[in-house]
C-alpha positions, 0 to 999 in steps of 0.5 A: 408498572408498564407494559409498554414494551411488550403489553398492549395499550388501550383508551378508555373513556371515563365517562362511561357511566354517563353515556346512554348509547355506545362508547368506542375503546380505541387502541393506542393508535387511535383506532376503535378496537372494541365497542360496549354497548349498554343494553336497554330495557334490562332489570340490571345494568348490562353492557356488552363488550363487542368487537368492531364487527358488533361481534358480542365478546362478553356480557358484563352485568350486575348479579342480583343473586350476592348480598354485596356490590357483585358484577359478572362477566360472561362469555354466551351462556358461561361464567367467566369471572366474578367481581366483589368489593371488599366490604372491609379494607383499611387501605382503600378499595380493594375487589377481588375477581374470581376466575372460571378457571380457579385463579384469583385476581386482585385490584387496588388502587386509587379511584379518585386519580383512577389509577389501579393494578389488577394482579395474579399471584402478585404480578400485575396483568392489568394496569389503569392509569390517567398518566398514561394518556394526555387525553381529558376524561379518558385513562389508559389501559395496560394489558400484560401479554398472554392476558385476554384482552377483551377479558381484560377490558371487559373487567375494567369496564365492571369495575368502573361501574362498580365504582360509578355506583358508588360515587352515585351512593 
């Protein structure tokens, strides 16, 4: 799936989890479009997605209130999305993203190759792949027109966090 003619593409550094400081997410033109700030001294893993001026758009953190691996995305105090890894999936890693508005997004893909799809009602809204870029240790994230770009990037960041935790176990 490709949104290249109508959607937006961003560059996400695959080493997001190994960084101790901030990370820039660039647009297709190489311009800094968003920043990811790792909050120091928090009990749970917390990241802030910010615009270039430093305004917080979304907070991404691990939820300690669930039995299995769960991340939450908040805008201010408002919960916007909850991301959970499926307890059992025969066809590879599978996540669900429950939106506060009642929508459910499904995530499937090949995490080793860094290629996955996020779908809503069977239609791609986010597509991430190493094949979109030739930049080492990075992958492209394409976002469908009309889908909230910062929210899409927050979802991808949360998924990356969850996969990194799984690899560390």
